[in-house]
C-alpha positions as CSV (number, residue, x, y, z in Angstrom):
1,M,-5.8,-4.3,4.5
2,I,-3.7,-1.9,2.2
3,L,-0.9,-3.7,0.4
4,D,1.8,-1.3,-0.7
5,I,3.2,-2.2,-3.9
6,S,5.5,0.7,-4.7
7,Q,9.2,0.7,-4.4
8,E,10.9,3.4,-2.2
9,V,12.1,5.8,-4.7
10,F,15.6,6.8,-3.8
11,S,16.6,3.0,-3.1
12,S,14.6,1.9,-6.2
13,H,15.9,-0.2,-9.1
14,V,17.1,2.0,-12.1
15,Y,16.8,1.0,-15.7
16,P,20.2,0.8,-17.2
17,G,20.9,4.4,-18.7
18,N,18.1,6.1,-16.8
19,P,19.4,9.0,-14.4
20,A,19.1,7.7,-10.7
21,P,16.9,9.6,-8.3
22,E,18.6,12.1,-6.1
23,H,17.5,13.9,-3.0
24,W,18.8,16.7,-0.9
25,F,17.8,19.5,1.7
26,V,17.3,23.1,0.8
27,K,16.6,24.0,4.3
28,T,17.0,22.2,7.5
29,L,15.8,22.9,11.1
30,A,19.3,21.5,12.4
31,E,20.9,24.5,10.5
32,G,18.8,27.2,11.5
33,G,16.1,26.8,8.7
34,S,12.4,27.6,9.4
35,C,11.7,24.1,8.3
36,N,13.1,21.1,6.7
37,L,12.5,21.3,3.0
38,S,13.6,18.7,0.4
39,A,14.3,19.0,-3.2
40,I,14.4,16.0,-5.7
41,S,15.8,15.2,-9.2
42,M,14.6,12.1,-10.9
43,C,13.8,10.5,-14.3
44,A,9.9,10.0,-14.7
45,H,10.6,6.3,-15.1
46,N,12.4,5.7,-11.7
47,G,10.8,3.4,-8.9
48,T,7.3,2.3,-9.3
49,H,5.7,4.2,-12.6
50,V,3.4,4.3,-15.5
51,D,4.1,4.8,-19.1
52,A,2.3,7.1,-21.1
53,P,1.7,6.8,-24.9
54,F,4.1,9.5,-25.6
55,H,7.0,7.5,-24.3
56,F,7.0,5.2,-27.5
57,L,4.6,7.1,-29.8
58,S,5.5,10.4,-31.1
59,D,1.9,11.4,-31.5
60,G,0.9,9.6,-28.4
61,K,-0.9,11.1,-25.3
62,T,1.2,12.5,-22.4
63,I,0.5,11.3,-18.8
64,D,-1.9,14.3,-18.0
65,Q,-4.0,13.4,-21.1
66,V,-4.4,9.9,-20.2
67,G,-6.9,10.2,-17.3
68,L,-7.0,8.4,-14.1
69,E,-9.5,5.2,-15.5
70,P,-6.9,2.9,-16.5
71,F,-4.9,3.2,-13.1
72,V,-7.8,2.7,-10.6
73,G,-10.2,-0.2,-10.2
74,R,-10.7,-3.7,-9.9
75,C,-7.8,-5.8,-11.0
76,Y,-6.4,-9.3,-11.3
77,V,-3.0,-10.4,-9.8
78,T,-1.3,-13.5,-11.1
79,R,1.9,-15.2,-10.5
80,T,4.1,-16.5,-13.2
81,G,7.1,-18.5,-13.1
82,N,8.3,-17.8,-16.7
83,T,11.1,-15.2,-17.1
84,I,9.3,-14.2,-20.5
85,L,5.5,-14.5,-20.9
86,A,4.5,-16.5,-23.6
87,P,1.2,-15.8,-25.7
88,E,-0.3,-19.0,-24.5
89,E,0.3,-17.9,-20.9
90,A,-1.1,-14.5,-21.7
91,K,-4.3,-15.9,-22.9
92,A,-4.6,-18.2,-19.9
93,I,-4.3,-15.2,-17.7
94,V,-6.7,-13.1,-19.6
95,E,-9.2,-15.8,-19.1
96,N,-8.9,-16.3,-15.6
97,A,-9.1,-12.7,-15.1
98,K,-12.4,-12.8,-17.0
99,A,-13.7,-15.6,-14.8
100,N,-12.8,-13.5,-11.8
101,L,-14.8,-10.5,-13.2
102,A,-11.5,-8.4,-13.5
103,A,-10.6,-8.3,-17.1
104,E,-9.7,-4.8,-17.4
105,R,-6.3,-4.5,-15.2
106,I,-3.8,-7.3,-15.0
107,L,-0.8,-7.4,-12.9
108,V,1.8,-10.1,-13.3
109,S,4.2,-11.2,-10.6
110,G,7.0,-13.1,-10.7
111,H,9.7,-10.9,-12.4
112,A,8.5,-11.6,-16.0
113,W,8.9,-9.8,-19.1
114,V,6.1,-9.6,-21.6
115,S,7.1,-10.9,-25.1
116,P,5.9,-9.2,-28.2
117,A,3.2,-11.9,-28.8
118,A,1.9,-11.8,-25.4
119,A,1.6,-8.1,-25.5
120,Q,-0.5,-8.3,-28.8
121,V,-3.0,-10.8,-26.8
122,F,-3.2,-8.3,-23.9
123,A,-3.9,-5.6,-26.4
124,D,-6.5,-7.6,-28.3
125,A,-8.2,-8.4,-24.8
126,G,-9.0,-4.7,-24.5
127,L,-7.3,-4.2,-21.4
128,K,-6.7,-1.0,-19.5
129,L,-3.6,-1.8,-17.9
130,V,-0.8,-4.2,-17.5
131,G,1.7,-4.1,-14.8
132,V,4.9,-5.9,-14.0
133,E,7.7,-6.1,-11.6
134,P,10.7,-5.1,-13.7
135,Q,11.4,-1.6,-14.6
136,A,10.3,-2.3,-18.2
137,I,7.6,-4.4,-19.3
138,G,9.1,-5.7,-22.7
139,I,12.0,-8.3,-23.0
140,P,15.4,-6.2,-23.2
141,A,15.8,-7.1,-27.0
142,D,12.3,-5.9,-27.9
143,A,11.1,-3.5,-25.4
144,K,10.3,-1.1,-27.9
145,S,7.6,-3.1,-30.0
146,V,6.1,-4.4,-26.6
147,H,5.7,-1.1,-25.6
148,R,4.1,0.3,-29.1
149,T,1.9,-2.6,-29.1
150,L,0.3,-2.2,-25.6
151,L,0.3,1.6,-25.8
152,G,-0.8,2.0,-29.4
153,A,-3.7,-0.1,-28.3
154,G,-4.5,2.2,-25.3
155,V,-3.3,-0.3,-22.8
156,A,-1.6,1.8,-19.7
157,I,1.7,0.2,-18.5
158,L,2.5,-0.1,-14.7
159,E,6.3,-0.9,-14.4
160,G,8.6,-1.5,-11.0
161,A,5.5,-3.0,-9.0
162,V,6.6,-4.8,-5.8
163,L,4.3,-8.0,-6.0
164,D,6.4,-10.7,-4.5
165,A,4.2,-10.9,-1.1
166,V,0.9,-10.5,-2.9
167,P,-1.1,-13.7,-3.4
168,D,-2.9,-14.4,-6.7
169,G,-6.5,-12.8,-6.6
170,V,-9.0,-10.1,-7.3
171,Y,-7.8,-6.5,-5.8
172,F,-8.9,-2.8,-6.0
173,L,-5.7,-1.0,-7.7
174,S,-4.9,2.5,-7.3
175,A,-1.7,3.4,-9.3
176,A,-2.6,7.0,-10.3
177,P,0.2,8.7,-11.6
178,I,1.8,12.2,-10.6
179,N,0.1,14.9,-12.9
180,L,3.2,15.7,-14.7
181,G,2.1,17.9,-17.8
182,G,3.8,16.9,-21.1
183,S,5.5,14.0,-19.6
184,D,6.1,10.5,-20.9
185,G,5.5,9.0,-17.9
186,A,5.4,9.6,-14.0
187,P,5.9,7.7,-10.6
188,C,2.9,6.6,-8.5
189,R,2.2,5.4,-5.2
190,A,0.5,2.1,-6.2
191,Y,-1.6,0.1,-3.7
192,L,-4.0,-2.9,-3.8
193,I,-6.8,-3.6,-1.6
194,P,-8.0,-7.3,-1.6
195,L,-11.6,-7.9,-2.7
196,P,-14.1,-10.6,-1.9
């Protein structure tokens, strides 16, 4: 079973102030073209996407420099009922992920933002990736510090994941970003495969 956890891009949630994705046809068979040919315009952070360190760190790596390892591999999915993830809950999540031998990549479902203190817990745990459902991982009032803490520690960020129908557990994650040279982030087609 493959669980698609990606938003459809053109109907996706758009972070306030970011440009919305657009789609149009350059050629169509109906109008006599040799094929149907689409063109798109979008922000690197539309839909389900990943952030590169360069998003918040002027000397950080761009998405093409990060490599694929953080975005592909064993991961732990857990649900939270909190709107803002506290450090105590982040510590419990890391411990549960370790107990399930999946402590490198963690996805938090339940439309929760990560607090600055929880971000530090994830950074100190040496994670490769943290993912959330909102379009930005950090609480709106302090999104910059959350991003800087995680990205500065080499923790990749997956945002805009669709996790509402995903049970807690261990999965194989693939959230490989599009290879956009020099970009601060990139959309991805993220999916999960349940693991025993």
